[in-house]
C-alpha positions in Angstrom: 14.8 -8.1 -71.0 11.3 -7.2 -70.1 10.0 -4.0 -71.7 7.0 -1.8 -71.2 6.0 0.8 -73.9 3.5 3.5 -73.2 1.5 5.4 -75.8 -1.6 7.6 -76.0 -0.5 10.8 -74.3 -1.1 14.3 -75.7 -2.4 17.8 -75.2 -6.1 18.0 -74.3 -8.4 20.6 -72.8 -9.8 20.3 -69.3 -12.8 18.0 -69.2 -11.5 15.8 -72.0 -10.7 12.1 -71.8 -7.6 10.1 -72.8 -6.7 6.5 -72.8 -3.1 5.5 -72.3 -1.8 2.1 -73.4 1.1 0.0 -72.0 2.3 -2.9 -74.1 4.4 -5.4 -72.3 7.1 -7.7 -73.9 5.8 -10.6 -71.8 2.3 -11.7 -71.0 0.6 -9.2 -68.6 -0.6 -12.0 -66.4 3.0 -12.9 -65.5 3.4 -9.7 -63.6 2.8 -9.6 -59.8 2.4 -5.9 -60.1 1.3 -3.8 -63.1 0.3 -0.2 -62.5 0.6 3.4 -63.5 2.6 6.2 -62.0 2.9 9.8 -62.9 5.3 12.6 -62.3 4.4 16.2 -62.5 7.0 19.0 -63.0 8.9 19.5 -59.8 7.1 16.7 -58.0 7.9 13.2 -57.0 6.7 10.2 -59.0 3.4 9.0 -57.5 1.1 6.0 -58.0 -2.0 6.9 -60.0 -5.1 6.5 -57.9 -7.7 4.2 -59.6 -10.3 4.0 -57.0 -13.3 4.0 -59.3 -13.2 7.7 -59.8 -12.0 9.6 -62.9 -9.3 7.0 -63.7 -9.7 3.3 -64.3 -7.3 0.6 -65.2 -8.0 -2.4 -67.4 -6.1 -5.1 -69.2 -6.3 -7.1 -72.4 -4.2 -10.1 -71.7 -4.6 -11.3 -75.2 -2.7 -8.2 -76.4 -0.3 -8.0 -73.4 -1.7 -4.5 -72.8 -2.8 -2.5 -69.8 -4.8 0.6 -70.2 -5.4 3.8 -68.2 -8.7 5.5 -69.0 -8.7 9.1 -67.8 -11.9 11.1 -67.8 -12.7 14.6 -66.8 -9.1 15.6 -67.0 -7.9 18.6 -65.0 -4.8 20.8 -65.5 -3.4 19.3 -62.3 -3.3 15.9 -64.1 -0.6 17.2 -66.3 2.4 14.9 -65.9 4.5 12.2 -67.5 2.7 8.9 -67.1 4.7 5.8 -66.6 3.8 2.2 -66.8 5.4 0.1 -64.0 5.6 -3.6 -63.5 7.2 -6.4 -61.4 7.5 -9.6 -63.3 6.5 -12.5 -61.1 9.3 -14.7 -59.7 9.3 -17.8 -57.6 10.1 -15.6 -54.6 9.2 -11.9 -54.2 12.8 -11.2 -53.2 13.9 -11.9 -56.8 11.4 -9.5 -58.3 12.5 -6.2 -59.8 10.9 -3.1 -61.1 10.5 -2.4 -64.8 9.5 1.1 -66.1 8.4 2.4 -69.4 9.8 5.5 -71.0 6.8 7.6 -70.1 4.2 9.4 -72.1 3.4 13.1 -71.6 -0.1 14.2 -70.8 -0.8 17.9 -70.8 -4.2 19.3 -69.8 -4.9 23.0 -70.6 -7.4 25.1 -68.8 
């Protein structure tokens, strides 16, 4: 069974940085999709925007790890952050979603 395990969350002040890690139980280059979601209290889970702004995603395939670097954190970034992946299959119709357990990020003002 494929597993994703996040770490690196915590309580920080506004303006700080955090780096989240997601370790996969299979090589990260065997995923067709590997990304980050977050869910704030009372809101739906959403895909984390990584468009070259405050948040960037990177991978270390040798360590089967994906990272989320978060800079200039704001109180509205407070959420549970989830690692999400879809292991690659011969056909996309056989792919399925795998979620980590989540890691809490709290940003105080």
